[in-house]
N, C-alpha and C positions, 0 to 999 in steps of 0.2 A: 544571596541572590534569589529573587522571586521568580518562580517558574510558572508557566501557563497551566491552565486547567485542561484536562482531557475528559470530555463529557461523553458518556455513552447514551445513545438514544435509539428509538425505533421509528422508522418512516416507511410505511408500506408504499406510498405514492412514489417515493424515490426509487424503490425496488422495481416498481412497474416501469418507470421511465427508463431506467438503466438497462433493464432486461430487454426492452425493445431496441435500445441503442446497440447492445451487444449482439442481439439476434440479427440486426440489419448490417452490422459491421463486425464480424466475428474474429478476424485475423489481427493479432497484435504481436509484434516481436517474435514471430515464428510459432506462436500458439494460436489454436482455434478456441477462443474463449467460450463460444456457445457450446461446442461439442464437449470440451474438456471440463468446463466449469458450470454449465447449466444442465445439459442433458445427462451428464454423469450422475447428478443428484436428483433429477426430476424426470424420470422416465416417461411420465404422462405427456411431457411436452414434445415427445417424438411425433405426436399427432398434429402438431402445428402446421406441418407441411401439407396436410390433407384438408385443412379448413379454409374457407374463403376469406373471412375477416381474421387474419392472424393476430393483429394487435388486440382486438377484443377478446380473442381466445386466451391470449397471454395474460391480459389484465384480469380476466375472470379467474384464471387459475391461481394467480398470486393473491387475489382478494380472498378466495376460498381457503387457501393455504394458511393465511394469517388468521382467519376466523377460526378454523378448526384447531390450529396449534397455538392459540393465544396464550394459554397458561405456560406452555413450554418455552415460548419466545420470551415472555416476561421473566421467567426464571433464568434463562440464558443471559439476559441483560444484567440481572443482579450478579450472577457469577462472574461475568467478564469484568464488570466494574470492580468487584472485590479483588480479583486476580491482578488487575491493573494497579489498584491502590497499593498492593504489596510490592510491586516492582518499579513503580514510576520514579521514585527518588533515585534508585540506582541508575535508571536510564538517563535522567537529567544530569547526574554527576558524570556519567560516562560521556555524554554529549559535550558537557562543559570542557572536558579534557581534550576532546578532539577539536572542537571549535574555539578553544581558548576563551571560554565564557562569552561568546558572541550572543547578542541579545536576540531572543526569539521574535519573529515577525508579528505575532499576535498574542493576546493575553489568554485566549482560550481556543480550543480546537474541538470539533465534534466528530465522534465515530458512530456511524449508524450501523446497526446490525442488518445483515442481509441474508436471505435464504439462498443466495447465489454466491459462488466463489469468484466473483469478478474483482472485487476490492480496488476500485478506482479511488483516486484522490482529486480534490479540487483546490488548486493553489490559492485562488482569489478568496475563497470563503473559509479556507482552513477546515474543510470537511473531508471525510473519507468513509469507506465502508469496511466492515469486518464480517467474515463468513461465520454465521452462527453455529455451524456444525463442525467447524475445525476443533481440534483439541486445544487445551489450554495454552500450550507452547506456541502453536501456530497462530492462535489469536493474538498473543503477545507479540509475536514476530511481525504480524501484519500491522498492528498499532504502531510499533516502534519503526517499522519500515516507512509508513506514511509520515510519521512525525519527522523522521530524518529527511524526507523529501522537502517538507516545508522549510526547514532551516537551511538545508543545502542549497536549494534554488535561490533563496533570499541572499545567502552568503555569496554565492557565485555571481549573481547578477549585480550585486553592489560592490563587492571587492574586485571583481574583474569585469567591470561594466563595459569597457571597450570591446571585449571579446564576446560577452554573453548577454548583455542587457536586452538586445532585440531578438534573440534567438527563440525559436519555437520550443515550448516546454513539453509538447506532446509528441514530438517526433524529431529525428535528426540528431545532430551532434550533442546538444545540451541534454536532451532526453537520454541518449546513450550514456553520457557521462554520469548522470544522476543515478541511473539504474545500476551501472557498474560500481559506483561508489557504495551503494547500499549492499550489493552482493559481497563486496570485499569487507566492509566494516561489520556486517552482521554475521560474518564467519570468523571474527576475532574472538579471543578468549573472553573479553569483557562482555560481549553480547551473548556469547554462548552461556555465560553465567545467568543472563537475564531470561532467555527464552529457550535454552537448550540448543543442541546441535541440529540444524535444519538441513536436510538433504536437498540437493539440486537447486540451490539458490540462484536466482537470476533467469533471464530469458535465454533460450537456446542460441539465438543469434549473437549473444554477447559472450559466448563461452571463451573465446580467445582473449578478448579484452579483459575479462574477469581474471584470467590467469596472469596476465601482464600487470593488472592493477594490484593483485595480491603480492606479487614480487616487489613492486615499487613500495608498497606500504610496509612490508616486512623489513625492507632495507632502510626506509626512512619514513616513519609515521608522522609526517608533517603535512597538514592538509593543503597549504598553499603550494608547496612543492609538488605534491601528488597531482593536484588539479592541472598545473602547468604542464607537467610531463605527460599526463594522460590525454590532455587536450591536443598535444602535438602528435599523439598516436592516431 
């Protein structure tokens, strides 16, 4: 079976656009992304509340950061691509087992390095971000997390089109289901072998659903059955 490519790239402009988006809308799933995933790593951005043109201030900070750390960022790109290359076959084989060799929705996906720990994904384009300063295991976790989203959303919206085809993928029931699925699956032995044991997987608001999802998967690791039962919860 032919698997899609996962390409690692750098895009400073994307970082600027998304940083402004998360600054303007910081709360997601019980987390404050701006405080926890931007200010935590970039203390100089605390000054943004004091300046008149906040967007210009943010854009200049990111531009300067990329310029000053160009060599470091380039080396990080090389290392992440190498680490991914070592693990991707195992990832695709594991996904084949879960999804029963369901066809991937695209032939290639792009992961952009980011100086922020936001790590969004874009279903239509097959693109996502990876935090450049995470350790190796967390970077692999993020890449596989977003890749699982791409195949899970496609699978659910096609196989269960009556229930999910027109649902919002960014909030609500389908978004909840996708995030809980990842939290459950990425804490199984197969995924722990790929990226290690990751603590505190999932959003705080999904804690109870994740526990229920784990119980269901452990009792019957069948994707179709799991989706139906979790959707009813």
